C-alpha positions in Angstrom: -17.4 11.6 -41.0 -17.6 7.8 -40.8 -16.9 6.2 -37.5 -14.9 3.0 -37.3 -16.1 0.2 -35.1 -15.1 -3.5 -34.5 -18.2 -5.7 -34.3 -19.5 -7.8 -31.5 -17.9 -11.2 -31.0 -21.2 -13.0 -30.4 -22.8 -12.7 -33.8 -21.9 -13.8 -37.4 -20.4 -10.8 -39.2 -21.5 -9.4 -42.5 -18.1 -9.6 -44.2 -14.7 -10.7 -43.2 -11.3 -11.8 -44.4 -9.7 -14.8 -42.9 -6.4 -16.3 -44.2 -6.7 -14.1 -47.4 -10.1 -15.4 -48.4 -13.1 -13.2 -48.3 -16.2 -14.9 -47.0 -19.8 -13.9 -46.6 -21.8 -13.6 -43.4 -23.3 -17.1 -43.9 -19.8 -18.6 -44.2 -18.0 -16.7 -41.5 -19.5 -18.4 -38.5 -18.6 -21.9 -39.8 -15.2 -20.7 -40.8 -14.3 -19.4 -37.3 -15.8 -22.3 -35.4 -13.2 -24.5 -33.8 -10.3 -22.5 -35.0 -9.1 -21.9 -31.4 -6.1 -19.8 -32.4 -5.5 -16.4 -33.7 -7.7 -13.4 -33.6 -10.4 -12.3 -36.0 -11.3 -8.7 -36.7 -14.4 -7.6 -38.6 -13.8 -4.0 -39.7 -16.9 -1.8 -39.9 -17.5 1.8 -40.8 -20.7 3.6 -39.6 -22.6 6.8 -40.6 -21.5 7.1 -44.2 -21.4 7.6 -47.0 -19.2 10.6 -46.6 -16.4 12.4 -48.2 -14.1 9.7 -46.7 -15.9 6.7 -48.2 -14.0 6.5 -51.5 -10.7 7.1 -49.7 -11.5 4.3 -47.2 -12.3 1.9 -50.0 -9.1 2.7 -51.8 -7.1 2.1 -48.6 -8.9 -1.2 -48.0 -8.3 -2.3 -51.6 -4.5 -1.5 -51.3 -4.3 -4.0 -48.4 -6.7 -6.5 -49.9 -9.1 -6.1 -47.0 -12.9 -6.0 -47.0 -15.1 -4.2 -44.5 -18.8 -3.6 -43.8 -20.2 -0.1 -44.3 -23.2 0.6 -42.1 -24.8 3.5 -44.0 -27.4 6.1 -43.2 -30.0 7.3 -45.7 -28.9 9.9 -48.2 -30.6 10.5 -51.4 -28.3 12.8 -53.3 -26.6 11.5 -56.4 -23.1 11.4 -54.9 -24.3 9.3 -52.0 -26.1 6.9 -54.3 -22.9 6.5 -56.3 -21.0 5.8 -53.1 -23.5 3.1 -52.0 -22.9 1.5 -55.4 -19.1 1.9 -55.0 -19.2 0.0 -51.7 -21.0 -2.9 -53.3 -19.0 -2.9 -56.5 -15.7 -2.9 -54.6 -16.7 -6.2 -52.9 -17.3 -4.7 -49.5 -20.6 -5.3 -47.6 -23.2 -2.6 -47.4 -25.4 -2.6 -44.3 -28.1 -0.4 -42.8 -27.6 2.0 -39.9 -30.9 3.9 -40.1 -32.2 6.6 -42.4 -32.0 9.6 -40.2 -29.7 8.6 -37.4 -31.9 10.8 -35.2 -32.5 8.9 -32.0 -35.5 11.0 -30.9 -37.2 10.1 -34.2 -36.1 6.5 -34.7 -36.8 5.4 -31.1 -40.1 7.4 -30.6 -42.2 4.3 -31.4 -41.8 0.8 -32.9 -43.7 2.1 -36.0 -41.2 5.0 -36.3 -38.3 2.6 -36.1 -39.9 0.3 -38.7 -40.5 3.2 -41.0 -36.9 4.4 -40.7 -35.6 0.9 -41.4 -37.8 0.6 -44.5 -36.8 4.0 -45.7 -33.0 3.4 -45.6 -33.5 -0.1 -47.0 -35.4 1.3 -50.0 -32.8 4.0 -50.7 -29.9 1.5 -50.6 -31.9 -1.0 -52.7 -32.7 1.7 -55.3 -29.1 2.7 -55.6 -27.5 -0.8 -55.5 -30.1 -3.4 -56.3 -29.0 -5.2 -53.1 -31.8 -6.4 -50.7 -29.8 -5.5 -47.5 -30.7 -7.4 -44.4 -27.9 -6.3 -42.1 -28.6 -3.6 -39.5 -26.8 -1.8 -36.8 -28.8 0.2 -34.2 -27.8 3.8 -33.9 -26.2 3.9 -30.4 -26.1 0.1 -30.4 -28.7 -2.5 -29.3 -28.1 -1.8 -25.6 -28.1 2.0 -25.4 -29.5 4.6 -23.0 -31.2 6.5 -25.9 -34.1 4.1 -26.1 -36.5 5.3 -23.4 -39.9 5.5 -25.0 -40.0 1.9 -26.4 -38.6 -1.5 -25.6 -35.6 -2.2 -27.7 -36.6 -5.8 -27.8 -39.7 -4.8 -29.8 -37.3 -3.3 -32.4 -35.3 -6.5 -32.4 -38.5 -8.5 -32.9 -39.3 -6.3 -35.9 -35.9 -6.9 -37.4 -36.1 -10.7 -36.8 -39.7 -10.9 -38.1 -38.6 -9.1 -41.3 -35.5 -11.2 -42.0 -32.8 -8.8 -40.7 -29.8 -9.6 -38.6 -28.4 -6.9 -36.3 -24.7 -6.3 -35.3 -23.1 -4.5 -32.5 -19.4 -3.9 -31.7 -17.1 -4.7 -28.9 -14.2 -2.5 -29.8 -14.5 1.2 -30.7 -11.9 3.5 -32.2 -13.5 6.5 -30.5 -13.3 8.5 -33.7 -16.9 9.5 -33.5 -16.5 11.0 -30.0 -14.8 14.2 -31.1 -14.5 16.1 -34.4 -10.7 15.9 -34.4 -9.2 12.7 -33.1 -5.5 11.9 -33.6 -4.3 8.6 -35.2 -2.5 7.9 -31.9 -5.7 8.3 -29.9 -7.6 6.0 -32.3 -4.9 3.4 -32.1 -4.8 3.6 -28.3 -8.6 3.2 -28.1 -8.5 0.1 -30.3 -5.5 -1.5 -28.7 -7.0 -0.9 -25.2 -9.7 -3.5 -25.8 -8.8 -5.3 -29.0 -6.2 -7.6 -27.4 -8.7 -8.7 -24.7 -11.0 -10.4 -27.1 -10.5 -13.2 -29.6 -13.1 -12.0 -32.1 -13.7 -8.3 -32.6 
């Protein structure tokens, strides 16, 4: 299943909707500077594509909302079609690793780089989009990275033109296999109202 996260307030976001206008990552930082009022939420979905991707896109479309989908590497035809659907629907596609296997990805900087290149190439082949947005599996500050320095991975991303994004609010839907809507809402509301940009 795809997990829902709200991204870190300290970075420009890949896709957002403010006052009904969809803006790109390069525009969003300027658009939110100096606003001083209201709250901004950047909706993201991790770990797809999945059987839920098309449903999520339809729900987003029904509300006129765009989101960012941080995808993992899948090479079957249905997943390739879902990558394309994300892009064709006006949402942003971003990378979340090829394998999402921490022990492999974080075994060395070379392994990390190989994983990034592999997911990039799969998404590029399916969509024609040269994706340069990335979310670390487990986040950029996680306890899973023990064999390498995460800053070496960050340097790799920066040196290769990528921007990475974390989150500061989590729905908690990836914690257990069956999470109720009420539980998801409680998790989001618990921290969402304590930040201006999520």
